[in-house]
N, C-alpha and C positions, 0 to 999 in steps of 0.2 A: 308455746312460746315461753321462754324463761326470762323473767325480768328480776334481776338479782342485784341487791345492794350489799356490798361487802362491808362488814364492820372492822376497821383496822385501828391501829394505835399501838403505843408501847404496852408492855406487860403491866398489869395492875392498875389500869386506868378505868376499869369498869365495863369493858366490852362484853364479857359474858353475863354480867349482871344485867346490862341493857338488853342483850339478846334474850335472856330468859324471861324478862318482863315483856318484850315484844311478842315472843313466840309462846309464852307461858309454858315453857319447858324447863328442864332441870340440867342444862349443860353445866359441866363442872366449873366451879369458880372459887378460887382460893387465894390466900395471901402469899403467893410465890410466883415467880416468873414462869411462863410456859405451862401454866395449868391447862390452857387450851392447846392441844397438839394437832389434832385433826380438825378440819373445819366443820362446824356444826351448821346445819341448814334448817331454818324455820319458815314455814309458810304462814304468813300473817294476814288474816282477813282485814280488809279495809273498810272502816266505818264510813257509811254514807247516808246522810239524812234522806236523800232522795229515794234510795231503795226502801227505807222504812216507810216513807210516805206513800210510795207506790204499793207497799204491802197493805197499808190501811185502806187505800181506795179500791184496789183490785181484789183484796182478800184471797190471795193464793194460798195453797196449802204449805208452800215452801218458798222461803226467801234465801237466795244464795249470793253472798257478797263476793266481789272480786278479791284477789289476793296479791301480795307482793312477797317475794322471797328475800329473806335476810340471811347472810352467811357470816358466822362468827369465825374470824380468821385469827390464827396464832399471832401472838404479840411479836412485834419487830423491835430489834435493839440496834445500837450502833454496830456497824459491820455486817448487817444482814445481807447487804448487796454482795458480800464476799463469803456468805455461808455461815456467818456467826449466828449463835442461838439456833433458831429454827428458820433461818433466813431462806434457805432454798425452798422449803415447803411453804412458807409464807408467800414468797414471790410467785410460786406456781399457783396457789389458790387465788391470789388477787387477780391474776391474768384472766380468770374465768368469769368475772362479774361484769355488770354493765356500768356500774359507778360505785363509788365508796363513800362510806360514812366514817369520817376520821374522828374517833373519840379522843377528847383531850381532857386530862385530869385537872380539874379546877378546884379540888377540895383537899383539905388537910385532914388526915386521920392517922395518928401514930400507930394504930393497929394494922394499917395497910401499908406495907413497905412500898418505896418507889425505887424503880430500877436505877435511876440516876441520883438517888439520895435525897432529893427534896422536890417539892412541887414548883414547877416553873413552865407554865403553858407555852410561852414563847419558844423556849429552848426545845421542848418536846416536839412541837410542830416542826421546828427546823430539823431535828434529828430524822423524823419520819420522812419529810419531804426530800432531804439530802439523800437518804438511802434509796428512795424511789428514783431519783435522778441518776444516781450512780449506777443502779441496776439498768436503767435505760441506756446509759452511755455504753455499758458493756454489750447490751443487745445491738445497738447501733454499730459499734465497732466491729463486732463479729460478722454482722450481715454486710457491712460496707466492704470488709476484706473479701468476703465470698463473692459479692456482686462485681467487685473490681476484677477478680480472677475470671469470672464468667464473661465479663465484657471483653476481657483481653482474648477470650477464645471466640469472640464474634457474636455473643448473645446480645442482641439489640435491646431486648427488654431490660436486661441487667444494666446496659449502658445508660438507659434512661433513669434508672433507679439510683445510680451512683451519686449524681449531684443532689438528689433529694435526700438521701441518707447522710450525705456530707453536711448539708444545711442543718438537718435535724441534730446531728452529733455536735456541730459547732454551737447550736443553741443550747443544748444540754450542758456542754462544757462551760457555758456562762451561767448555768443554773436556771435556765428557762425551761419550764415544763413543756412537753409536746403540745398540750392543749392550749398553751398561751403563745405559741409560736405563730407567725404570720404564714399560714399554709392555706392553699385553696381547698375547696371541698373535694376536688378530684385528688389532690395530693394526700389528703386524709384518708380517702378510700384506698389509695395505693399502699398506705402504711398500715392498714388494719391487720395484715398477715403477721406483722411483728409484735402485735399485742403490747405496745408500749404502755407501761404502767402509768406514766404521767399524762397519757392521752385521755385517761379516764377523768370524768368530772368528779367534783368532790363536795360533800356536805361536811360541815364541822359540827360536832356535838360537844358542847361544853358540859362536861359532867360536874355539876356544881354541888355544894353542900346544901343540906335541907334548910340551913339558916339563910341561904341566899335566894331561896325560892320566892318568887313574887317580884318585889320592887327591884332587887339587884340583878335579875335576869338580863335586863337590857344593858347593864354595865358590862356583863360578861360578852354579850353579843357584839357590842361595839368594840371591845378589846380584841376578841378573836378575828372579827372582820377587819380591823385595822392591821393586825400583824400579817394576815393572809392576803389582804387586798381583795377579798371577796365581798360581794354585796351582803348586807345583813340577812337577807332572806336565806342565804346559804349557811347560816349559823343557827342551831337550835340549842338553847340552854335548858337543861333538865337535870333533876336529881335522880340518878340511877337507883339509889337505894329506895327513894320514895316511890318511884315508878314500880319497883319490884314489890313493895308492900301493897301497892294498889292492885297490881295484877293478881296477887294472891287472894284478894277479897272476893266474896260472892258479888255478882253483878248488882244486886239490890243494895249493897252497902257502899258502892263506889261513889255515888253522888254525894253522900254525906261526908265521905272521906275528903273528896275534892273540896267541898264547901268549907270543911274545917281548915283546909290549907289556903283557902281564898282562890282556888283555881276553877276555871270554867270547864276545862277539859284536861285529860292527861297529856303530858308533854310528848308521849309517844304518838298521839294523834297528830301533833304538829310535825313530828319527824316524818311520819308517813306521807303527809301532804307535801312537805318539802321534797321528799324522795320522788313523789309523782312529778312535781314541777321540775326537778333536776333532770329526770329522764324524759321529760316532755311527753307524758302519758295522758290519755283521755279515758273516760269510762263511758260505755254504752250499755244499754239494758235490753234484755229479750223477755218476751212473755211466751211461754210454751206450756200448754196444758195447765198443770197445777203449780207451775214454778215461775217466779220472776227472778231473773238472775243478772248480776252485774259482770261486765267483762272489761278487760284492760287491753288497750292497743296503743301504739305510738301515735302521737298527733300526725295527721296527714294520711292515715290509713284509708284505703278505698273500701267500698262496701263489700266487694268479693273477698278481699283479704281479711276484713273483719269477720266475715262468715267463716272463713278458714280457721279463725281463732276458736270458733265453736266446734267445728269438725271439718277435716280436710275435704270430705265429700261435698260439703256445702259450697266450698270455694270452687271445686272442680265442676260442679253442676249448676253453678249460680245462674239464675235467670233474672231476678230483680229483687229489690228490697223495698218494703214499705216502711217509711220512716216518719216518725212524729217526735217533736221535741218534748222533753219531760214537762215543760211548762204548759204546752198545749194539751197534753194528756191529762195532767192534773186538772186543768181548767174544764175539760170535757167530762172527765170522770170515767171514761172507758174508751177502748179502741173503736168500738162501734159509733160512739158519739163523736169521737174525733174525726172519723171518716165523714160523718154527716155534716160536720162543720167545716169540711174542706181543709183540715189540718194535716192529713196524711198525704205525704208525697211519695212518688214512685222514683226510685233511684237506680241508675245502672251500676255496673261492676266497678267503675273508677270513681264514682261520686264519693266525696270525702265524708267519713263519719265524724260528727262533731261530738264534743263532750255533752253528755245528757241525752243524746239521741236514744229513742226506743225503737228497736228494729225488728221487723218480721221478715225473714229471709224466704224467698221462694227458689227452689232448686229442683233439679231432676236427677 
């Protein structure tokens, strides 16, 4: 299962710097537009105190965190919807992700040029959003034209899609993103094949200066939330340059670095948590032999489908799952003790796996 968050924004806003800090890689990042040409993909382990605690209690030989994939996508400029810059490649890459993290430049630095000439977060957000809407209008127009022709030839399914695509196109022409339009869940499912860019949910990342770290972060969050109309939890303020420095340190030196900046955790940890919330994901744990491992599934996933996340054979041959909550397992100290205390429940294939569940799958 691929759970991907695409990092988008104008050129030179700090996307690749942020990506490198997240994935601890060396994707190219320089002071000129379109330094990123091909999308870079980084698999990022998700820090989880529960996994660490299970490690201390159960003392396995191996702890394996769950991961989320970040995709560093080429910068977008005015006219990208018509192929300007690397527009076509940008639009193709963004269609493949599950949601996007829109990086907005909120720092002044004379040594880093701005594609629009000066720093203006509100204008930059407007440019990116407008290009995504224009690209979707083109997608809607082309498919509406095709479906109308098909309906004229007697295609009943096409006839049902024409009014839906018309409504979507009309909404886009008024500047309303697909995700913000009043559509039923059934209608949204019917639209999935068109991969509308503005149907993707969005996190905003305010890339601030180091001088704004701490007390001024909330000001940037409120400012970006106000201009986008999104709730504050969908805005993460962090200093990409600082996060890059932190990621380059040995793990033993990171706590001291954070303390020196008055931070309790890296900003990237907040970004990953926000990404989980945005994608509506939950984490469950498995204990097998010498390994305790965390896994990611969408909220509402049944036990058999969650088993399939581990291995397809486990879903196909699913018999039952023994499940205990993280809290009960910690309280008991072992699976054996949790069973004796009556905390382990037996679940069928459609029983919903909840965040923090520890799962033992039985299959044939």
